[in-house]
N, C-alpha and C positions, 0 to 999 in steps of 0.2 A: 843692473838693468835686466828686466824680465820680458822676454818676447814669447807670447803665447800663440801656439799654432793649434787650431781646432781640428778635430777628427774629420770634419766635413771638408776641410781645406786640402786634405791629402789627395794625391793623384791615384785614380783607380787603375788597376791592372789585372793581370792574371788571364784566365780563360774560363769564363763561366760555363761554357759548353762542355769543358773537360773537368768541371768540378773544382776549379781553382779561382778563388777571389783574393785579390791583393790590394793593399792600401799602402802607398809609399809617402813617407814624410819628407823625403828629399828628392831632388831632381833624379829621375830614374828612367832608363830606357828611352822610349819615345817622348816622355814627359821631360823635356830639357828646359831647365830654368836656371840661367846663369847666376841669379841672385839667391839660389837655394841649393848650392852644391855641397856644402858641408857646414858643420858647426864643431869647432874644436877638432877632435880626431874622427868624429862621426861623419860618415859619407852616405849611410843608408840606415833607415829604421823602417822595416817592412812588417806589416801585419798580414799573415797568410792564413787563409781558411781553406782547408782541403776536405772534400767529401771522401767517404770511404772508396779506396781504389785509385784516388787521384794522386798526382805528384809531379815532381820535376825530374825529367829524365837526366841522364848523365850530362853534366855541363862543367866548364872550366872556371877556375878562379885563380888569381895571382895577386900578390902584394896586398893582401887584405886579411884582417883579423875578423872572423865571422863568429858571432856569439848568438846562440839561440835559446829562447825561453819558451817552453811549451805552456800554454794557458790551459788547454784541455785536449784530451786524446793522447795519441802516441805517434811519434815521428820516427820512421825508420830511416836510418842514415847508412849509406855505404860510400866509400871513397876509394880512390886509386892507390892508396897505400895498403889496401886490404882490410881496413876496419869496417865492421858492420855492427851497429848498435841500435837500440830502441830508446828514445828519449821521451820521458814522461813528465807530467806536470810537477814542478818543483826542482827539476834537474837543470843545470846549466851546461850547455855544450859549447865548446870552442874549437873551431877549425882554423888553424893558422895556415893560410894558403901559401905563404912564402913565395918561392920562385915559380910555383905552379902545382895545382892539384885539380882533380876532377871528382865530382861526387854526385850522388843520387839522393833525393829526398822524397819520401812517399808516405802516404797514409795507408798502411796495409791492415789497419784495424777495421772493425765494423761500425765505428762511431765517428762523427766528425772530428776534425783536428783543427785547432787554432794555435798558432805560435807567432811570437814576435822575434824577428831576426835583425840584429844590428851589425852593420859593417863598420870597421874602423881602419883608418890608414895607419900603417906601421911607421915607426920613426925611421927605420932603415929598410930598404927593399931587399929582396932576395932571401937566401937561406933555405933550409929544408922544411917541408911541411910537417906540422905536428897536430896532434888531436888530444883533447881532454874532455872528460865528462865528470861533473861533480853531482852525485846523487843527493837529492833532498837538501839543497843548500839552506842553511839557517839564516834568518834575518840579520843576526849579529856577526855574520861572516862575510866580509867584503870579498869580492872576487877580482884579483888584480890581473891586469894585462899589461905588463911592463913594456912589451913590444910596441904598444901604442900610447904609453904614458897615461893609462886610464884604469879606472877601478869601478866595478859594478856593485851597487848596493841594492838589495831586494828589501822592500818594505811591504809587509802584509799586516794591515791595521784592522783592529776591531772597531765597532761603532763607538764614537766618542774619543778614540785614541789620537794622541799627538806624537809626532816623531820629529827629531832634529834632522835637518838636511845639512850635509857636509859643506863646510866652507871650501870654495874652489874658484880657480880662475875662470873655468868653464864648467857649467853643470847642465845636464840634460835630464829632465824628469818626464817619463812617459807613464801615463795612467793606463794600467792594464784593465782594471775593473773598479767600479765604485766611483765615488765623488770625493774630492779633497779641496781644501782651501789652502792655497800656497801664495805667499807674498801678495795677499789681497785679491787674488784671482780664484774663481771657482772653476775647477777642472773636472771633466768627466771622462768616460772611457774613450780611449783613442786620442785624447788631447795631450799636448806636450808643452813644456815650458823650457825655453833656452835661456839660461841665466848666465850673465857675465859678471864676474866679481861677486859671487854668492858669499854672503856673510850673515851669520846668526839668523838663518831662516828655519822655519819649521812648517810641517804640513799637518793638518787636522782633518779628520773625517767624521761625519755624523752617521754615515751609512755602513762603514767598513770599506776598505779599498786595498788594492794591490798596486804597487809602484815599482818601476825600474828607474834607478837613479844612477846616471853616469857622471862620475867625478873625473875631470881631466885637468892635467897640469898645463 
């Protein structure tokens, strides 16, 4: 079964006056929707757009696996474990909040920043916070998050290219850019497909596209 959620259906957020524009695919903050709390392990998929100098001041997280994909620009990350990194397009960043961690996310560059951040519920709560960044991840290299029973597949397709979509009990496909046809549906930037019992699917694009595909057990 495929449930398509359009970009325009997302909940708006952020603080435009402070240079922050946010779009939430799941129930988030003041946008409480009891019918849209999670899908599989996913509890949030936020598209964030920060103008130069804008950002999120230090704030806490716990019991959450936070995975960030930069679309354009540079994201400056600092957290309470002492780590400070700059995440760029093509990098995958994961912060395992575990029993608790605080972090700062900012656009300290001179150009606009766009990133997609996904939150996943861990299989077991607690533990020690951890952090990882994979530079320039390849399309052929899935990124596993065993703590949440999930795996991320990045697909960057050229015009006319077709790609196989993994078989999975739960599959979440987010279109970062471009247009694709998936399971008979046309998807554009910001659109997402929530697929239950995915089997023998593929995606094809006439324009070129970038996809984030979450495979969940």
